[in-house]
C-alpha positions as CSV (number, residue, x, y, z in Angstrom):
1,M,15.0,-161.3,-107.5
2,L,18.4,-161.0,-108.8
3,P,20.3,-163.7,-111.9
4,A,22.7,-166.9,-110.4
5,Q,25.7,-166.7,-110.6
6,K,27.4,-168.3,-113.5
7,T,29.9,-170.2,-113.5
8,R,33.1,-168.2,-114.3
9,V,35.8,-169.5,-117.2
10,L,39.1,-167.9,-118.1
11,I,40.8,-169.4,-121.7
12,V,44.0,-168.2,-122.6
13,D,45.5,-169.7,-126.1
14,E,47.2,-167.7,-128.5
15,D,45.6,-169.2,-131.3
16,V,42.4,-166.3,-131.2
17,S,39.9,-168.5,-133.3
18,L,40.7,-171.3,-131.7
19,A,40.0,-168.7,-128.0
20,R,36.5,-167.2,-130.0
21,F,35.2,-170.3,-131.2
22,L,35.8,-172.2,-127.4
23,Q,34.2,-168.5,-125.8
24,S,31.6,-169.3,-127.9
25,Y,30.7,-173.3,-127.0
26,L,30.8,-172.0,-123.5
27,T,29.2,-169.3,-123.0
28,R,26.5,-171.2,-124.9
29,R,27.0,-174.0,-122.6
30,N,26.3,-171.1,-119.7
31,Y,28.7,-170.4,-117.9
32,D,30.7,-167.0,-118.3
33,V,33.6,-166.9,-120.6
34,S,36.2,-164.6,-120.9
35,S,39.3,-164.9,-123.2
36,A,43.0,-163.5,-123.0
37,T,45.6,-164.7,-126.0
38,S,48.7,-163.7,-123.6
39,G,49.8,-164.5,-120.2
40,D,50.4,-160.5,-119.6
41,E,46.9,-160.3,-120.6
42,A,45.6,-162.8,-118.8
43,I,46.5,-162.5,-115.4
44,R,45.2,-158.4,-115.8
45,M,42.1,-160.9,-116.8
46,F,42.5,-162.8,-113.7
47,R,42.5,-160.0,-111.3
48,V,39.2,-158.6,-113.1
49,C,37.7,-161.9,-113.9
50,D,37.9,-163.7,-110.7
51,P,36.7,-167.5,-112.4
52,A,36.1,-170.4,-110.8
53,L,37.9,-172.2,-113.8
54,V,41.1,-171.2,-116.1
55,L,41.7,-173.1,-119.5
56,L,45.2,-172.6,-119.7
57,D,47.7,-173.2,-123.2
58,A,51.0,-174.2,-122.2
59,M,51.7,-171.7,-126.0
60,P,55.7,-171.8,-126.5
61,N,58.6,-171.9,-124.7
62,L,56.3,-172.9,-122.1
63,S,54.8,-169.6,-121.3
64,G,51.6,-171.1,-120.2
65,V,53.5,-173.0,-117.5
66,E,55.0,-169.4,-115.6
67,T,51.3,-167.9,-115.9
68,L,50.1,-171.1,-114.5
69,E,53.3,-169.8,-111.6
70,R,51.5,-166.5,-111.4
71,I,47.6,-168.3,-111.4
72,K,48.3,-170.2,-108.6
73,Q,50.6,-167.3,-106.4
74,I,47.2,-164.9,-106.8
75,K,44.8,-167.5,-106.0
76,P,46.0,-171.2,-104.7
77,E,42.5,-172.8,-105.4
78,V,41.9,-171.7,-108.4
79,T,41.1,-175.2,-110.9
80,V,43.5,-174.8,-113.7
81,I,43.1,-177.5,-117.3
82,M,46.0,-177.4,-118.9
83,T,45.7,-177.1,-123.3
84,S,48.7,-178.2,-125.5
85,G,49.6,-179.4,-128.7
86,A,52.1,-182.1,-127.7
87,S,51.3,-185.1,-124.9
88,N,55.3,-184.0,-123.2
89,P,55.0,-186.0,-120.3
90,E,57.4,-183.5,-118.6
91,V,55.1,-180.2,-119.1
92,I,51.9,-183.1,-117.8
93,F,54.8,-183.6,-114.7
94,K,56.0,-180.0,-114.5
95,V,52.1,-178.7,-114.2
96,S,50.3,-181.4,-112.0
97,K,52.7,-180.4,-109.4
98,L,52.1,-176.5,-109.6
99,G,48.3,-177.3,-109.0
100,A,46.8,-178.7,-112.2
101,E,43.8,-180.4,-112.1
102,D,43.8,-181.9,-115.8
103,Y,45.1,-182.2,-119.2
104,L,44.2,-181.6,-122.6
105,V,45.6,-182.7,-126.0
106,K,44.4,-180.3,-129.2
107,P,43.1,-181.8,-130.9
108,F,40.1,-182.3,-128.6
109,D,36.6,-182.7,-128.8
110,P,34.8,-179.4,-127.4
111,A,31.6,-181.6,-125.6
112,E,35.0,-183.1,-124.2
113,L,35.8,-180.2,-122.8
114,D,32.5,-179.6,-121.6
115,R,31.9,-183.0,-120.1
116,R,35.3,-182.1,-118.5
117,I,34.5,-178.9,-117.0
118,A,30.6,-180.1,-115.6
119,K,32.5,-183.0,-113.7
120,I,34.8,-180.7,-111.4
121,V,31.8,-178.1,-111.3
122,D,29.7,-180.7,-109.7
123,R,32.6,-181.5,-107.1
124,Q,33.1,-177.8,-106.1
125,R,29.5,-177.2,-105.9
126,V,29.5,-180.7,-103.3
127,S,32.8,-179.7,-101.5
128,S,31.4,-175.9,-100.7
129,E,28.3,-177.3,-99.8
130,V,30.2,-178.9,-97.5
131,V,32.2,-176.2,-96.5
132,Q,29.0,-174.6,-95.2
133,L,28.0,-177.1,-93.4
134,R,30.7,-177.6,-91.3
135,D,31.1,-173.8,-90.9
136,Q,27.6,-173.4,-89.7
137,V,27.8,-176.7,-86.7
138,R,31.8,-174.8,-86.1
139,R,29.3,-171.1,-85.6
140,N,27.0,-172.7,-83.8
141,H,29.6,-173.7,-81.1
142,D,31.5,-170.9,-81.4
143,F,28.3,-168.9,-80.4
144,V,27.6,-171.0,-77.6
145,A,31.9,-170.7,-76.6
146,L,32.2,-166.7,-77.1
147,F,29.8,-166.4,-74.0
148,G,31.2,-167.8,-70.4
149,T,30.9,-166.6,-66.8
150,S,30.8,-162.8,-66.8
151,P,28.7,-160.1,-66.0
152,K,29.5,-158.4,-69.4
153,M,29.4,-160.5,-72.0
154,E,25.2,-161.7,-70.5
155,E,25.7,-157.5,-70.5
156,V,26.7,-158.3,-74.4
157,K,24.5,-161.1,-75.0
158,E,21.4,-159.5,-73.5
159,T,21.9,-156.4,-76.7
160,I,21.8,-159.0,-79.2
161,E,18.9,-160.1,-78.2
162,Q,17.7,-157.2,-78.5
163,V,18.1,-155.9,-81.6
164,A,18.8,-159.5,-83.3
165,D,14.5,-159.8,-85.0
166,T,15.7,-156.0,-86.2
167,T,16.6,-153.5,-89.3
168,A,19.2,-151.5,-87.1
169,T,22.0,-150.9,-87.4
170,V,24.9,-151.9,-85.6
171,L,28.9,-151.0,-85.3
172,I,31.2,-153.4,-82.7
173,R,33.5,-152.2,-81.6
174,G,36.0,-154.3,-79.7
175,E,40.0,-155.5,-79.8
176,S,41.5,-157.5,-82.1
177,G,40.5,-161.0,-81.6
178,T,37.7,-160.6,-79.4
179,G,35.2,-162.2,-80.9
180,K,33.6,-159.0,-83.4
181,E,32.5,-161.5,-86.3
182,V,31.2,-164.0,-83.9
183,V,28.5,-161.3,-82.2
184,A,27.9,-160.3,-85.9
185,R,26.4,-163.7,-87.1
186,M,24.9,-164.0,-83.8
187,I,22.9,-161.0,-84.4
188,Y,22.1,-162.5,-88.3
189,A,21.3,-166.0,-87.0
190,Q,18.6,-164.5,-84.5
191,S,17.2,-162.3,-87.1
192,S,14.7,-162.3,-89.2
193,R,17.0,-162.3,-92.5
194,R,18.9,-165.8,-91.1
195,E,17.9,-167.4,-93.8
196,K,18.9,-165.0,-97.1
197,P,22.5,-165.0,-97.2
198,F,24.9,-163.5,-95.1
199,V,28.1,-161.6,-96.7
200,K,32.0,-161.0,-94.6
201,V,33.8,-158.2,-96.6
202,N,37.2,-157.5,-94.8
203,C,37.8,-154.0,-95.9
204,A,41.3,-154.2,-94.7
205,A,41.8,-156.9,-96.6
206,I,40.8,-155.6,-99.8
207,P,43.5,-152.7,-101.6
208,N,40.9,-148.6,-101.4
209,E,41.6,-148.9,-105.5
210,L,39.1,-152.2,-106.0
211,L,36.9,-152.2,-102.7
212,E,34.3,-150.1,-104.5
213,S,34.2,-152.7,-107.2
214,E,34.1,-155.5,-105.1
215,L,31.4,-153.5,-103.0
216,F,29.3,-152.7,-105.8
217,G,29.9,-154.4,-109.0
218,Y,31.0,-152.5,-112.0
219,E,29.0,-152.8,-115.7
220,P,30.7,-154.1,-118.7
221,G,32.9,-150.9,-120.1
222,A,33.1,-149.3,-116.6
223,F,37.2,-150.1,-116.7
224,T,39.4,-151.6,-119.1
225,G,39.5,-155.2,-119.5
226,A,35.7,-155.0,-118.2
227,N,33.9,-156.8,-120.6
228,R,30.9,-157.8,-118.7
229,Q,28.6,-157.0,-115.5
230,K,30.2,-157.8,-112.2
231,L,27.9,-158.3,-109.9
232,G,29.0,-156.9,-106.2
233,K,28.6,-157.8,-102.1
234,F,25.8,-155.3,-101.9
235,D,23.5,-157.3,-104.4
236,Q,25.4,-160.6,-103.1
237,A,23.1,-159.3,-100.0
238,H,19.8,-158.4,-101.4
239,G,17.8,-159.0,-98.4
240,G,20.0,-160.5,-96.1
241,T,23.2,-159.0,-93.4
242,I,26.5,-157.7,-94.9
243,F,29.4,-157.8,-92.6
244,L,31.3,-154.8,-93.2
245,D,34.8,-155.7,-90.8
246,E,37.6,-153.6,-90.1
247,I,35.2,-150.3,-91.0
248,S,37.7,-147.9,-90.2
249,E,40.2,-148.6,-93.1
250,M,37.8,-148.0,-95.4
251,H,38.8,-144.7,-97.7
252,P,36.6,-141.5,-97.2
253,A,36.2,-141.0,-101.3
254,L,34.1,-144.9,-100.5
255,Q,31.7,-143.4,-97.6
256,A,29.7,-141.0,-99.2
257,K,28.8,-144.6,-101.7
258,L,28.4,-146.2,-98.5
259,L,26.0,-143.2,-97.2
260,H,24.2,-143.7,-99.7
261,V,23.3,-146.7,-99.3
262,L,22.4,-146.8,-95.8
263,Q,20.3,-143.6,-96.3
264,D,18.6,-144.1,-99.0
265,G,18.9,-148.1,-99.6
266,E,20.3,-146.8,-103.4
267,F,23.5,-147.4,-104.9
268,A,25.2,-147.3,-108.5
269,R,27.6,-149.7,-110.0
270,L,31.2,-148.8,-111.9
271,G,29.4,-147.7,-115.0
272,G,26.4,-147.0,-114.4
273,K,23.9,-144.8,-115.4
274,R,20.9,-145.8,-112.9
275,D,20.7,-146.6,-109.5
276,I,19.4,-149.3,-107.6
277,A,17.6,-150.4,-105.2
278,V,19.0,-153.1,-102.1
279,D,17.7,-154.4,-98.9
280,V,20.6,-155.2,-97.6
281,R,20.8,-154.5,-93.7
282,V,24.0,-153.3,-92.3
283,L,26.6,-154.8,-89.6
284,A,30.0,-153.1,-89.0
285,A,33.0,-153.5,-86.7
286,T,36.4,-151.3,-85.7
287,N,39.2,-152.0,-83.1
288,K,39.9,-148.6,-83.7
289,P,38.2,-145.9,-81.9
290,L,35.9,-144.0,-85.0
291,E,35.9,-141.2,-83.0
292,R,39.2,-140.3,-83.5
293,A,39.4,-140.7,-86.7
294,V,36.6,-138.1,-87.2
295,G,38.2,-135.6,-85.5
296,E,41.1,-136.3,-87.3
297,G,38.8,-135.8,-90.8
298,L,40.2,-139.9,-91.6
299,F,35.9,-140.8,-91.0
300,R,32.6,-139.1,-92.6
301,E,31.1,-137.9,-89.5
302,D,27.7,-138.0,-90.6
303,L,28.8,-142.2,-91.4
304,F,29.6,-142.9,-88.0
305,Y,26.2,-141.4,-86.9
306,R,24.2,-143.6,-89.4
307,L,26.1,-147.0,-88.4
308,N,26.6,-145.9,-84.5
309,V,22.7,-146.3,-84.3
310,V,23.2,-149.1,-82.2
311,T,26.9,-150.2,-80.4
312,V,27.8,-153.4,-79.1
313,H,31.6,-153.2,-77.2
314,I,33.2,-156.5,-76.9
315,P,35.3,-156.5,-73.5
316,P,38.7,-158.3,-74.5
317,L,39.4,-161.4,-72.5
318,R,41.9,-160.0,-69.3
319,E,38.6,-158.4,-68.4
320,R,36.7,-161.6,-68.8
321,Q,39.3,-163.7,-66.3
322,A,36.1,-166.3,-65.2
323,E,35.6,-167.4,-68.9
324,I,39.7,-168.0,-69.9
325,A,39.1,-171.4,-68.4
326,V,36.0,-171.9,-70.6
327,F,37.9,-171.1,-73.5
328,L,41.0,-173.1,-72.8
329,D,38.3,-176.2,-72.3
330,Y,36.2,-175.6,-75.3
331,F,39.6,-175.1,-77.6
332,L,41.3,-178.5,-76.2
333,H,38.4,-180.0,-77.0
334,K,38.3,-178.5,-81.0
335,Y,41.7,-179.5,-81.8
336,S,42.2,-182.0,-80.2
337,E,39.7,-183.6,-82.1
338,F,40.6,-181.3,-85.0
339,Y,44.3,-182.8,-85.0
340,G,43.5,-186.8,-83.3
341,K,46.0,-186.1,-80.4
342,N,44.9,-186.7,-77.0
343,P,47.0,-184.1,-74.7
344,P,46.4,-184.5,-70.8
345,P,43.8,-181.5,-69.7
346,F,45.9,-177.9,-68.6
347,S,47.4,-178.4,-64.7
348,E,46.1,-175.7,-62.3
349,Y,49.6,-174.2,-62.6
350,A,48.9,-173.5,-66.2
351,I,45.6,-172.0,-66.0
352,Q,46.1,-169.8,-63.0
353,R,49.3,-168.7,-64.9
354,M,47.1,-168.1,-68.5
355,I,44.4,-166.2,-65.7
356,E,47.1,-163.9,-64.6
357,Y,48.2,-163.0,-68.3
358,T,46.8,-160.3,-69.6
359,W,46.1,-161.3,-73.6
360,P,46.9,-158.4,-75.5
361,G,45.8,-160.9,-79.0
362,N,42.7,-161.6,-76.7
363,I,40.7,-164.9,-77.5
364,R,42.6,-165.6,-80.9
365,E,46.0,-165.6,-79.4
366,L,44.2,-168.0,-76.6
367,E,43.2,-170.0,-79.4
368,N,46.6,-170.5,-81.5
369,L,48.0,-171.3,-78.0
370,V,46.3,-173.8,-77.3
371,K,46.4,-175.0,-80.5
372,R,50.0,-175.8,-80.2
373,Y,50.0,-177.1,-77.6
374,V,47.9,-179.4,-78.7
375,I,50.2,-180.3,-81.1
376,V,53.7,-179.4,-78.8
377,G,51.8,-181.7,-76.3
378,N,54.6,-179.7,-74.0
379,E,52.5,-177.7,-71.3
380,A,56.2,-176.7,-70.3
381,Q,57.2,-175.0,-73.8
382,I,53.5,-173.0,-73.3
383,I,53.9,-171.7,-70.2
384,R,57.5,-170.9,-71.1
385,E,55.9,-169.4,-74.2
386,L,53.7,-167.8,-72.3
387,S,56.5,-166.2,-70.0
388,T,58.2,-164.7,-73.1
389,H,55.6,-162.8,-74.7
390,K,54.2,-161.5,-71.3
391,P,53.2,-157.7,-72.5
392,V,55.5,-155.4,-70.4
393,I,54.0,-151.8,-69.0
394,S,54.4,-149.8,-71.6
395,S,56.5,-146.2,-70.2
396,I,54.6,-144.1,-72.7
397,S,51.4,-142.8,-71.8
398,G,48.3,-143.1,-73.6
399,A,49.3,-146.7,-75.3
400,S,47.5,-149.4,-76.8
401,P,45.0,-151.3,-74.1
402,L,46.9,-153.6,-75.6
403,W,48.9,-153.3,-72.6
404,G,46.5,-153.5,-69.8
405,L,47.1,-150.0,-68.7
406,P,45.6,-149.1,-65.4
407,K,44.1,-145.8,-65.2
408,E,46.0,-143.7,-63.8
409,V,48.7,-144.1,-66.0
410,P,50.5,-140.5,-65.9
411,P,50.3,-137.9,-68.1
412,P,52.0,-138.1,-72.4
413,V,54.8,-138.7,-72.4
414,N,56.6,-137.8,-76.3
415,D,59.6,-137.9,-76.4
416,A,63.5,-139.6,-75.3
417,A,64.6,-137.6,-73.1
418,S,61.5,-136.5,-71.2
419,R,60.9,-140.1,-70.6
420,V,64.6,-139.8,-68.7
421,T,63.5,-137.9,-66.3
422,A,60.3,-140.3,-65.1
423,M,63.1,-143.0,-64.4
424,P,63.7,-144.4,-60.7
425,P,65.7,-140.5,-59.1
426,K,68.7,-140.6,-58.2
427,P,69.0,-139.5,-54.1
428,A,67.5,-137.0,-53.3
429,N,70.8,-135.4,-50.9
430,G,71.0,-132.3,-53.6
431,E,74.5,-132.8,-54.7
432,E,74.2,-136.0,-57.2
433,T,73.5,-135.8,-60.4
434,M,73.5,-137.9,-63.9
435,S,76.3,-137.5,-66.1
436,L,76.1,-136.9,-70.1
437,L,76.7,-139.7,-70.9
438,E,74.2,-142.1,-68.4
439,I,72.0,-139.8,-69.3
440,G,72.3,-140.6,-73.3
441,R,72.1,-144.2,-72.3
442,R,69.2,-144.1,-70.4
443,A,67.8,-142.1,-73.2
444,A,68.6,-144.6,-76.4
445,Q,67.0,-147.1,-73.9
446,A,64.1,-145.7,-73.2
447,A,63.9,-145.4,-76.8
448,E,64.8,-149.3,-78.1
449,R,62.1,-149.9,-75.4
450,E,59.7,-148.0,-77.5
451,A,60.3,-149.1,-80.6
452,I,60.4,-153.3,-79.2
453,E,57.1,-152.1,-77.4
454,R,55.2,-150.4,-80.4
455,V,56.3,-153.0,-82.8
456,L,55.3,-155.9,-81.1
457,N,51.4,-154.4,-80.7
458,Q,51.1,-153.5,-84.2
459,T,52.2,-157.6,-84.7
460,R,50.3,-158.7,-82.0
461,W,52.7,-160.1,-80.4
462,N,54.4,-162.1,-83.1
463,R,57.5,-162.1,-81.9
464,R,59.3,-164.1,-84.6
465,Q,57.6,-161.1,-87.2
466,A,59.0,-158.4,-84.9
467,A,62.3,-159.5,-84.9
468,K,62.1,-159.2,-88.6
469,I,60.5,-155.9,-88.7
470,L,63.2,-154.1,-86.1
471,K,66.0,-156.2,-88.7
472,I,68.0,-158.1,-85.3
473,S,68.0,-161.7,-84.6
474,Y,64.8,-163.5,-82.8
475,K,67.3,-164.3,-80.4
476,A,68.7,-160.8,-79.4
477,L,64.6,-159.6,-80.2
478,L,64.1,-162.3,-76.7
479,N,67.0,-160.7,-74.6
480,K,66.0,-157.2,-74.9
481,L,62.5,-158.2,-73.8
482,K,64.2,-160.3,-71.1
483,V,66.2,-156.6,-70.3
484,I,62.7,-154.5,-70.2
485,E,61.2,-157.5,-67.9
486,E,64.2,-156.6,-65.4
487,Q,63.3,-152.6,-65.8
488,I,60.3,-153.0,-65.0
489,S,60.4,-155.7,-62.2
490,A,63.4,-153.0,-60.7
491,E,61.0,-150.4,-61.1
492,R,58.2,-151.5,-59.8
493,K,60.6,-152.1,-56.7
494,T,61.9,-149.2,-56.3
495,S,57.8,-147.1,-56.6
496,A,56.7,-149.6,-53.9
497,S,59.5,-148.9,-51.6
């Protein structure tokens, strides 16, 4: 049985003797306490400890206020109690505006500090329980909403039912936004481990240098600043299930350690001298072709086969058009209740436009669109936005399936000059040839079109973000998209004739 996690507290005070006294006192009160004596040291310790509460002295020249601001930038939800040798209304106002929870004037009674911390911790516990209950209710609804009328999703459901109550490792594959985490939670909810922890780790969201300690934890002295033991995600998931999202982003050096867990059910913490046995079921997800990553040496072949015991492939929304109306109705009710609004149902015309759309961002994109509709209450605006977002058929073969390319795409064309020849030719009378100026113009158009398509694909069709990356104005990008759509329309007419 793993020990329960203690509440982590970080004390920041330039008075070393006071910091030591408070650390000793709170440790006896069953808190996991670390301390720092400067702002820079506090930030380093904060990143290592990830405390639930910070006791922060204002320090001379208000450097503590600056530290508070930096801490809140790293983790806005952390609770901070400020301390100071004087009751300064200006400072109190400033720190409360920056998000400090409480303010204590020195000297203070340690028992009073203990009482205030206990009150905050109790409130955090109740709040966490409420959030977990709400999440559970929301996930139950999501499970129902995920499966509509499409035969492809019925196949996914059957696979989940067959594999859920086993210990098999499952690899969940599908484009971004298709619902891979929901499938992972469905497998967990139908398994014999459903009463044990479900721990999610997004391998792309955690820097490589921190992911190992996040997954496997560390022992005291493992590195500078590690003055206590930290349990990793595999410790926390003991007896339950761990979900490794975006597994393709895991660094090859760390893949070997994950392979060891899958093969032997053991791992070693950073700085540890022994292996720790752990009973964890692993579910992994990816939106990238791992076979290609294996071929490029970016993903271990042996780990790929270990993960790929059972594969669940979630088809993109464009292949599940019959479910679009189901999702529209579900999200419309969900966000109408959430925002306290009562927009009219989508018209038949709007629903038809959405069914015809290819949804490069899949269910996540559809959910965000419905959310905006509930907020603005203007269907015409949503339809115009949908039209502007309409994906262009890439002139580059081998493009991401987000573009919805037909299977009979021509062979790859890799450079802009070669793509000129793929454009609608001049009349084949044997005499007319393009001028050098026209060749250059077409090559420039093709290169620009490729760049826009690539960046839009990377940003999941977030046009404002794409415009920033391309270093053009938002309006300029919209104009270029309109021109590209007109070009595509002309090319299709030429092909049809």
